[in-house]
N, C-alpha and C positions, 0 to 999 in steps of 0.2 A: 208565743208572744209574751212579753213580760211588761210589768207596769212599774214605773219609777214614781215614787211618792215624794212629797216635800220632805219627809223624814229622811229618805235616802239621800237627797241633795244636801240636807243639813249635816250629814255625817262626813261629807267630803272635806278634805283638808284644802288649804289654799292652792297648792300645786295641782291636785286632782281637779279642782273646780276650774282652774285656768285651762287645763287640758280639755275638759268638757266644753268650755266656751269656744276654744279654738276649733275643736272638732265640729261643734254645731255650726260655726261660721263656715267651715269648709263644706259641710253638708248642704247648708243653705245655698251657697254659691253653686255647688255641683248641680243641685236640683233646678236652679234657674239658668243653667247653661254657661256659667262664668267659670273662669279658671280658678282652681283652689290655690294656685300660687299667689293670688291676690290677698291671701290671709297670711299674716306672719305672727308667730308666737313661739315660745320655747325658751330654753335656758333655765337657769335657776330662778325660782319664784321670788327670791330676795335680791336678785340682781338689779342694778340700776337700769330702769326702763323709761325714764323721763315721764312717767305717769301713765303709761299704757302697758297692759299685759297682752292684749290681742289687738291687732290692727287689720282692718280691711281697707285696701287701697285699689279701688276700681277707677276706670276712666270717669271723669266728671260728667260726661253726657249719658252715662248708664242710668236706666230707671230701675230702682230697687226699693223695696220697703219691707216691712215685717221685722223679723228678728235682726236683720242687718238693715237699719232704716235709711242709710245714705251711702252713696258711693265711697265717701271717706268717713269711716266709723272707727272709733277707738273704744276699747273696752278696758275698764279698770276692774279687776277681779279681787274681791275681798271676802273672806269667810264671815267675819263678824258684821253685824248690822252697823251701818254708818249713820250716825245722827248728824244734825246740822253742823256742829262744830268740827266733826271729823271730815265731813264733806268739804267744808271750807278749807280746812288744813290740807286736804288732799289736792284740791283744785288750785288753791292759792297759798302755797307755803310762804310764810313770812309776809303775807298780804299781797304777793305778786302772782298774777295768773301764770300758770305753767305755759311755757312756749308751745308745747304740743297741743294744748287745748286751744290756744289762739290760732294755731295752724289749722286745726279742724274747723274752727269758726270761720276763718278766712276762706275755706273751701266749701262753706255751707254744709259742713259735715255734722256728725253726731258724736257725742261723748256719752257713753253708757257705763254706769256703775252697776256691777253684778255682785250681789251679796247672797250667800247661801242660807243665811239665818235671818235676814231682814223680813219684816212683815210686808205683805202685799195688800193690806187693807187700803181702802181709798184714802183715809187720812194719813197713814204712814207714807204712801206713795206721793201724795201731794206735798207733804212736809219735805221730802227729799227733793222733789222737783223744784220747790221754792228755794231751797238751799242752793241747788245747782244753778238756778237762774241768777 
């Protein structure tokens, strides 16, 4: 058995972090008896992706929570910590909400930003949640 530390995660590059999130989503679905084909991710990490790096698309009536909080969940993966202005620019480029985020909201889905270097202190998490809201 091996242990992965926060320092190990912080060393990952954007592409490696995206692969990790994609594989974690696949593992979560597999463990809950859902098809891993419901997870899509891949391609070049700088490719145009409409704002999502990993997407989980399960039927709307499926009950799921935890790492994948909703049947329709999109993950935006970034190595650097994202402060309020960066979150707003990511979610609302030029002041307009990204269509993919509106689509997730219309499906009562979830939009998750994953950062390998962001603090997980209560205050930092709340500041990011407030910016996302």
